[in-house]
N, C-alpha and C positions, 0 to 999 in steps of 0.2 A: 235209536234217534240217534238220526248226525248232525250237530247244533255247530253253531257259524262259534269261533271261541269268540270272534269282541263282543258275539254279544252276551256268552256267557258270562265274561268279564264283566257286561256293563251290567249282567245280573247279579256278582258280585257286589261289586262295588255302592248298587242298592238297598241290597240285604244287608253294609255294610255304615250303610248312611239311616238305615232305621231300627236296625242295635241303638249305631250311639243318639240315637233319637228315643228308646224306648229306657235306655239307659237314664238320658242326662227327664228323663222324664217317671220317674217309678216309685211303686206305690206301694212302698214296704222292701220288707226282704225276699221273698218268691212271688213276685207279682209276672205273670203271666203275662206280658208280654212283650217281654224282656225273655221272656223260656222262649216263649215265638220263636223270637227274632233271632237266639241266638241260635239254634238248628236250622232258621232261616241260612244264616249266614252256609252254613255246613252239605244244604243238601245245596247249596249254591256254588258253592267252593267245587264239591267233588264233580259235580253237574263240567263244571271249567275247567277242570283236572279230566275229564273223559272226555270234552271236545280240542283242545289243545294235542289229547296226543290221539285218539283218531283222527286230527288234521296234518301233526306235525309230526307223532311222533315222539312227546317228546313232554313230560314233566317240569311240573314245580319243587323248588326243596319243602315244601310243607305234608306239611299232616293233620288228619283229624282229628283233637282229642276223645278218646272213646276211656268214659269210667268205667272199670273192670266193678265191677258189680261184685263179684269173686274174690278178689283181691281183697275186697274191704270187705267183705269174710271174713277174708281168711284170716287178717292183718285182724279184729275183734279175737276174735279166737286162740289167736297169738295170742295178744293181752289176755285173753281169761287165763288160759294154760299160765300167763308170769304168775297171774296174783294168784292161786292157788299152790302154787309150790316157790313163788318168792323171787324178788323182781331178778335179786345175782342170784342165784341157785345155780347150784353145777352137781345136784341132787339126777343123774344115774349117770355123769363124764368122768372120765380116766383120766387124765392127763397124760401126757406120754411118759413112759418108761416109766409110770407105779405099781407095775407084777416085777 
């Protein structure tokens, strides 16, 4: 699908405005309209980036932030391990030259 970069840019601006409106009128911490607007920005940005590249072989200096659930789980596992061993535990760690 080839899209005119100008059209894709206009859609991106529109989704940014929709996000602002959703945030300004949100009802609670987990308002689904804010989440939908958030993902709308990501999708519109990727469409703009694709159109820009297809038309001009150029990109923006921006990236869509993707939360890595696996990294969060790894961090939790590391924190759980620290709880078991003790936060400042050096158990199993040899100091250089200690032999």
